[in-house]
C-alpha positions as CSV (number, residue, x, y, z in Angstrom):
1,M,-1.2,-18.2,113.4
2,N,-4.5,-17.0,114.9
3,T,-7.5,-16.2,112.8
4,P,-7.3,-12.4,113.0
5,R,-3.8,-12.4,111.6
6,R,-4.7,-14.8,108.7
7,I,-7.5,-12.6,107.3
8,P,-5.2,-9.9,105.8
9,V,-3.0,-12.6,104.2
10,V,-6.0,-14.4,102.6
11,A,-7.4,-11.1,101.4
12,A,-4.0,-10.2,99.9
13,A,-3.7,-13.6,98.2
14,A,-7.2,-13.1,96.8
15,V,-6.3,-9.7,95.4
16,V,-3.2,-11.2,93.8
17,V,-5.2,-14.0,92.2
18,V,-7.8,-11.6,90.8
19,L,-5.1,-9.4,89.4
20,L,-3.4,-12.3,87.8
21,A,-6.7,-13.5,86.3
22,V,-7.3,-10.1,84.9
23,A,-3.8,-9.9,83.5
24,L,-3.9,-13.3,81.9
25,W,-7.5,-13.1,80.7
26,P,-7.5,-12.6,76.9
27,S,-8.5,-9.1,75.8
28,A,-11.3,-8.5,73.4
29,L,-10.1,-8.2,69.8
30,R,-11.1,-4.9,68.2
31,V,-12.9,-5.4,64.9
32,D,-14.7,-3.4,62.2
33,A,-18.3,-4.2,61.8
34,A,-21.2,-3.6,59.4
35,P,-24.9,-4.5,59.5
36,A,-26.8,-6.8,57.2
37,E,-29.1,-4.4,55.4
38,R,-31.4,-4.2,52.5
39,G,-30.2,-2.5,49.4
40,A,-29.2,-3.0,45.8
41,V,-26.6,-5.6,44.6
42,R,-25.4,-5.3,41.0
43,D,-23.2,-7.6,39.0
44,T,-21.2,-5.4,36.7
45,V,-18.2,-5.4,34.3
46,E,-16.3,-2.2,33.7
47,A,-13.9,-1.5,30.8
48,E,-12.5,1.5,28.9
49,G,-13.9,2.6,25.6
50,R,-14.0,5.4,23.1
51,T,-16.7,7.1,21.1
52,R,-17.0,6.9,17.3
53,V,-19.4,8.3,14.7
54,R,-21.9,5.6,13.8
55,E,-21.9,6.4,10.0
56,R,-18.5,7.6,8.8
57,Y,-17.7,8.3,5.1
58,V,-14.1,8.3,3.9
59,I,-13.8,10.0,0.6
60,A,-10.9,8.6,-1.3
61,A,-9.2,9.5,-4.6
62,P,-10.7,7.5,-7.5
63,T,-7.5,7.8,-9.5
64,A,-4.0,9.1,-9.3
65,A,-4.2,12.9,-9.5
66,Q,-3.0,16.2,-8.2
67,A,-5.2,17.2,-5.2
68,R,-6.0,20.9,-4.8
69,R,-5.7,22.5,-1.4
70,I,-8.5,21.5,1.0
71,T,-10.0,24.6,2.4
72,L,-12.5,22.9,4.8
73,E,-11.5,22.6,8.4
74,P,-12.4,19.8,10.8
75,G,-15.8,20.7,12.3
76,D,-17.1,22.6,9.2
77,E,-20.6,21.6,8.2
78,V,-21.2,20.3,4.7
79,E,-24.3,19.6,2.7
80,A,-25.0,16.4,0.8
81,G,-23.7,16.9,-2.8
82,Q,-21.3,19.8,-1.7
83,T,-17.9,19.6,-3.3
84,V,-15.3,18.9,-0.7
85,V,-12.2,18.0,-2.7
86,V,-11.1,18.8,-6.2
87,L,-8.6,16.6,-8.1
88,D,-6.7,17.5,-11.3
89,A,-6.2,14.2,-13.1
90,G,-4.3,15.6,-16.1
91,S,-4.2,13.9,-19.4
92,A,-4.1,10.1,-19.5
93,A,-3.3,7.4,-22.1
94,P,-6.4,5.8,-23.7
95,L,-7.7,2.8,-21.9
96,D,-7.2,-0.6,-23.5
97,A,-10.2,-2.7,-24.2
98,R,-9.7,-4.9,-21.1
99,T,-9.4,-2.0,-18.7
100,R,-12.4,-0.2,-20.3
101,A,-14.5,-3.4,-19.9
102,A,-13.5,-3.7,-16.3
103,L,-14.5,-0.1,-15.6
104,E,-17.8,-0.6,-17.4
105,A,-18.5,-3.6,-15.2
106,W,-17.6,-1.5,-12.1
107,V,-20.1,1.1,-13.2
108,A,-22.8,-1.5,-13.8
109,A,-22.1,-3.1,-10.4
110,A,-22.3,0.3,-8.7
111,R,-25.6,1.0,-10.4
112,A,-27.0,-2.3,-9.2
113,S,-25.7,-1.6,-5.6
114,L,-27.4,1.8,-5.7
115,Q,-30.7,0.2,-6.8
116,A,-30.4,-2.3,-4.0
117,A,-29.6,0.4,-1.5
118,R,-32.6,2.4,-2.6
119,E,-34.9,-0.6,-2.1
120,D,-33.4,-1.3,1.3
121,A,-33.9,2.3,2.3
122,A,-37.5,2.3,1.1
123,A,-38.2,-0.9,3.1
124,A,-36.5,0.5,6.2
125,V,-38.5,3.7,6.0
126,A,-41.7,1.7,5.7
127,V,-40.8,-0.4,8.8
128,A,-40.0,2.7,10.7
129,E,-43.3,4.3,9.9
130,Q,-45.2,1.2,10.9
131,S,-43.2,0.9,14.2
132,Q,-44.0,4.6,15.0
133,A,-47.7,4.0,14.3
134,E,-47.8,0.9,16.4
135,A,-46.1,2.7,19.3
136,R,-48.6,5.5,19.1
137,R,-51.5,3.0,19.0
138,L,-50.3,1.1,22.1
139,H,-49.6,4.4,23.9
140,T,-53.3,5.4,23.4
141,L,-54.5,1.9,24.6
142,A,-52.2,2.2,27.7
143,Q,-53.8,5.4,28.7
144,D,-57.1,3.5,28.8
145,G,-55.5,0.7,30.8
146,L,-56.0,-1.8,27.9
147,V,-52.3,-2.8,27.5
148,A,-49.4,-3.1,29.9
149,E,-46.7,-0.4,30.2
150,Q,-44.1,-3.0,29.3
151,A,-45.7,-3.5,25.9
152,V,-45.6,0.3,25.3
153,E,-41.9,0.4,26.3
154,R,-41.1,-2.4,23.9
155,A,-42.9,-0.7,21.1
156,E,-41.2,2.6,21.7
157,T,-37.8,0.9,21.8
158,Q,-38.6,-0.9,18.5
159,S,-39.7,2.4,17.0
160,V,-36.4,4.1,17.9
161,R,-34.4,1.1,16.6
162,A,-36.4,1.1,13.3
163,A,-35.9,4.9,12.9
164,R,-32.1,4.4,13.3
165,E,-32.0,1.5,10.9
166,A,-33.9,3.7,8.3
167,A,-31.3,6.5,8.8
168,S,-28.5,4.0,8.3
169,A,-30.2,2.7,5.1
170,R,-30.5,6.2,3.7
171,H,-26.8,6.7,4.5
172,R,-25.9,3.5,2.6
173,Q,-27.9,4.7,-0.3
174,A,-26.0,8.0,-0.3
175,T,-22.7,6.1,-0.2
176,A,-23.8,3.9,-3.1
177,E,-24.6,7.1,-5.1
178,H,-21.1,8.4,-4.3
179,Q,-19.5,5.2,-5.4
180,L,-21.4,5.3,-8.7
181,R,-20.2,8.8,-9.4
182,A,-16.6,7.8,-8.7
183,A,-16.9,4.8,-11.0
184,E,-18.4,6.9,-13.8
185,A,-15.7,9.5,-13.4
186,M,-13.1,6.8,-14.0
187,L,-14.8,5.6,-17.1
188,V,-15.5,9.1,-18.6
189,R,-11.8,10.0,-18.2
190,D,-11.0,7.8,-21.2
191,Y,-13.1,10.0,-23.4
192,Q,-11.7,13.4,-22.3
193,D,-9.2,15.4,-24.2
194,G,-6.5,17.0,-22.1
195,G,-6.8,17.4,-18.3
196,L,-9.8,16.4,-16.2
197,A,-10.9,17.9,-12.9
198,F,-12.8,15.6,-10.5
199,E,-15.1,17.3,-8.1
200,L,-15.6,14.9,-5.2
201,A,-18.8,15.7,-3.3
202,S,-20.0,14.7,0.2
203,P,-22.4,11.8,0.0
204,V,-24.3,13.0,3.2
205,E,-25.0,16.0,5.3
206,G,-22.6,16.3,8.2
207,V,-19.4,17.8,9.4
208,V,-15.7,17.3,8.5
209,L,-14.3,14.8,11.0
210,R,-10.8,14.6,9.7
211,R,-8.8,15.8,6.6
212,H,-5.8,13.7,5.8
213,F,-3.8,16.6,4.4
214,E,-4.3,20.4,3.8
215,S,-1.9,21.7,1.1
216,A,-2.1,20.6,-2.6
217,R,-0.2,17.4,-3.3
218,P,-0.2,14.3,-5.5
219,V,-2.4,11.5,-4.4
220,Q,-2.7,7.9,-5.5
221,A,-5.8,5.9,-6.4
222,G,-7.7,4.8,-3.3
223,E,-5.8,7.2,-0.9
224,P,-8.2,8.7,1.7
225,L,-8.6,12.4,1.4
226,I,-11.3,13.6,3.9
227,E,-13.8,12.0,6.3
228,I,-17.4,13.2,6.7
229,G,-19.9,12.2,9.4
230,D,-22.5,13.3,11.9
231,P,-21.0,13.7,15.4
232,T,-24.4,13.7,17.0
233,Q,-24.8,10.1,15.9
234,L,-22.3,8.6,18.3
235,E,-21.7,5.1,19.6
236,V,-19.0,3.7,21.9
237,E,-16.7,0.8,21.1
238,V,-15.4,-1.0,24.2
239,D,-12.8,-3.8,24.3
240,V,-13.7,-6.3,27.1
241,L,-12.0,-9.5,28.1
242,S,-13.3,-12.5,26.2
243,A,-14.2,-14.1,29.5
244,D,-16.5,-11.2,30.2
245,A,-17.8,-10.9,26.6
246,V,-19.5,-14.3,26.8
247,R,-21.7,-12.9,29.6
248,L,-22.8,-9.9,27.5
249,R,-25.9,-9.8,25.4
250,A,-27.4,-7.3,23.0
251,G,-29.9,-5.0,24.8
252,M,-28.2,-5.1,28.2
253,P,-28.0,-1.7,30.0
254,V,-24.7,0.1,30.1
255,E,-23.6,3.1,32.2
256,L,-21.0,5.5,30.7
257,L,-18.8,7.0,33.3
258,R,-15.8,9.4,33.6
259,W,-16.3,11.0,30.2
260,G,-15.9,14.5,31.5
261,G,-19.5,15.4,32.3
262,G,-21.1,15.3,35.7
263,Q,-23.8,12.8,35.1
264,T,-23.8,9.1,34.1
265,L,-24.9,8.6,30.5
266,P,-27.2,5.7,29.8
267,G,-26.5,3.2,27.0
268,R,-27.4,-0.2,25.7
269,I,-25.3,-3.0,24.1
270,A,-25.9,-2.9,20.3
271,R,-23.8,-5.9,19.5
272,V,-20.9,-8.1,20.7
273,E,-18.6,-8.8,17.8
274,P,-17.9,-12.5,17.2
275,G,-14.2,-12.2,16.7
276,G,-11.6,-11.5,19.3
277,F,-8.1,-10.0,19.2
278,T,-4.9,-10.1,21.3
279,K,-3.9,-7.1,23.3
280,V,-0.9,-6.7,25.6
281,S,-1.8,-5.1,29.0
282,A,0.2,-2.5,30.8
283,L,1.7,-5.3,32.8
284,G,2.9,-7.1,29.7
285,V,0.3,-9.8,29.8
286,E,-1.3,-11.0,26.6
287,E,-5.1,-10.8,26.8
288,Q,-7.9,-11.9,24.5
289,R,-10.4,-9.1,24.1
290,V,-13.6,-8.5,22.1
291,W,-15.1,-5.3,20.7
292,T,-18.5,-4.5,22.2
293,I,-20.5,-1.7,20.6
294,V,-22.7,0.4,22.8
295,E,-25.4,2.8,21.6
296,L,-26.2,5.9,23.5
297,V,-29.8,6.3,24.6
298,G,-31.8,9.2,26.2
299,D,-31.6,12.9,25.4
300,P,-28.8,13.7,22.9
301,A,-28.3,17.1,24.6
302,A,-26.7,15.2,27.5
303,W,-23.7,14.2,25.4
304,E,-23.5,17.1,23.0
305,R,-20.0,17.9,24.2
306,L,-18.7,14.5,23.3
307,G,-16.9,14.1,20.0
308,E,-15.4,11.4,17.9
309,G,-12.6,9.4,19.5
310,F,-13.3,10.6,23.1
311,R,-12.5,8.3,26.1
312,V,-15.2,6.9,28.3
313,N,-15.6,4.1,30.8
314,A,-18.4,1.6,30.3
315,R,-20.0,-0.3,33.1
316,F,-22.1,-3.2,31.8
317,V,-24.9,-4.2,34.2
318,L,-25.2,-8.0,34.0
319,D,-27.7,-8.5,36.7
320,E,-29.1,-6.5,39.7
321,R,-31.3,-6.8,42.7
322,D,-32.9,-3.5,43.8
323,D,-34.1,-4.5,47.3
324,T,-32.4,-7.5,48.8
325,L,-30.5,-8.4,52.0
326,R,-26.8,-7.7,51.6
327,V,-23.5,-7.5,53.5
328,P,-20.1,-6.2,52.5
329,A,-18.2,-8.6,50.4
330,S,-15.2,-8.3,52.7
331,A,-17.2,-9.9,55.5
332,V,-17.8,-13.2,53.6
333,F,-15.2,-16.0,53.4
334,R,-15.0,-19.6,52.4
335,H,-15.9,-22.2,55.0
336,L,-15.8,-25.9,54.4
337,D,-17.9,-26.4,51.2
338,G,-19.8,-23.1,51.6
339,E,-19.4,-19.6,52.9
340,A,-19.7,-18.0,56.3
341,V,-19.4,-14.7,58.2
342,F,-18.6,-13.9,61.8
343,R,-21.8,-12.6,63.4
344,I,-21.5,-10.3,66.4
345,D,-23.4,-11.8,69.4
346,G,-23.1,-9.7,72.4
347,G,-19.3,-9.4,72.9
348,G,-18.4,-12.6,71.0
349,A,-17.9,-13.6,67.4
350,R,-20.2,-16.4,66.2
351,L,-19.3,-18.4,63.1
352,T,-22.4,-18.3,60.9
353,E,-22.8,-20.3,57.7
354,I,-24.7,-18.4,55.0
355,Q,-26.1,-18.9,51.5
356,T,-25.2,-16.2,49.0
357,G,-26.6,-15.0,45.7
358,L,-25.6,-12.1,43.5
359,R,-22.2,-10.4,44.0
360,G,-21.0,-7.0,42.7
361,G,-20.2,-3.5,43.7
362,G,-18.6,-4.6,47.0
363,W,-21.7,-6.3,48.2
364,V,-23.0,-9.9,48.5
365,E,-26.6,-10.9,48.5
366,I,-27.7,-13.1,51.5
367,L,-30.3,-15.7,50.7
368,D,-30.2,-17.5,54.1
369,G,-28.3,-17.5,57.4
370,L,-28.7,-13.9,58.5
371,R,-31.5,-11.5,59.5
372,E,-31.7,-7.9,58.7
373,G,-29.9,-5.8,61.2
374,A,-27.4,-8.5,62.3
375,R,-23.9,-7.1,62.6
376,V,-21.0,-8.9,61.0
377,V,-17.3,-8.6,61.2
378,V,-15.7,-6.9,58.2
379,H,-12.2,-8.0,57.2
380,P,-12.1,-10.7,59.9
381,D,-8.6,-11.6,61.2
382,R,-7.2,-15.0,60.2
383,G,-6.8,-15.8,63.9
384,L,-10.4,-15.0,64.8
385,E,-12.3,-18.1,65.9
386,D,-15.9,-19.0,66.9
387,G,-16.6,-17.7,70.4
388,D,-13.7,-15.2,70.6
389,R,-14.3,-12.0,72.5
390,I,-14.5,-9.0,70.2
391,Q,-15.1,-5.3,70.5
392,E,-16.3,-3.0,67.7
393,R,-14.0,-0.1,66.9
């Protein structure tokens, strides 16, 4: 075959070879990608909780009697010392010497408890006043640049805490006074002729949280009748897994979510209770959980629509980095004894080992191995390998 006739054949063969190469050449894998960027990374734990009144007072029947109809409604305001329930005890057999001695001892113990409560309240008030004075003094010094702002913040926090402890001490004093009146009512009943009416008063100023019945009915000694409290003094009880509870500490910040309002409510861990309990999850799994008490902080007007027993979600902030290099957690995977990502280099995937730090909120902190702006493959395919051709979606 002469040369002119061979040229078309060679050209045709070259075209076929090129087409086969194009057909057999592996196509680029389409992937999702995200940049390594600077931002916040937060390690958090989230659990469901419910609100409760911090200082609740359950008024119970001091003796078996006939309770009159309770006219107060839940939500009604009451004053300290206001009669909330009236009991008609009727006539009773005289008390024997042993029972009378026991009641006299009860009264004496109640008086001693009241005296101790008064001393505690006076001490708590003194501490609160001293804390307020210290906070004012440091605030004045901070305006002149003589102390750090952190010292002022700590003093203000201590002042708020001392004021709340003083309020709690006053409530305990009022409760002790109520218990003394109940003990004295039991003792004086022995000296009454005929029937005796007990007027049970509210130990504190507040509102009716719950009444356990409405119409007149017989009640037994110790039976709860009505509950009094201040709904503006709320806290949140949250049950968390015991594995998470060991990471919580008093004073840690808390964010309260999905409570019905538009904004997130700030809170702070007041205490983590030392005892756990068993709870069966919705999937039928037994879990060990721990009650964690959260106090609301900030402007009370923000949660004025919350009441006792309302559902909230609590997000505990264990640790956070405000400005650090981060990538989506879905881009990071285990590799050998460490972790790695697939970094996009031109049109290829490059296996890149990294050192990670804090995790949370769908992000992973990058300590080493990546630069800001580098793009990484998100949700890498199991078959993806170092050097494979890829194309971003």
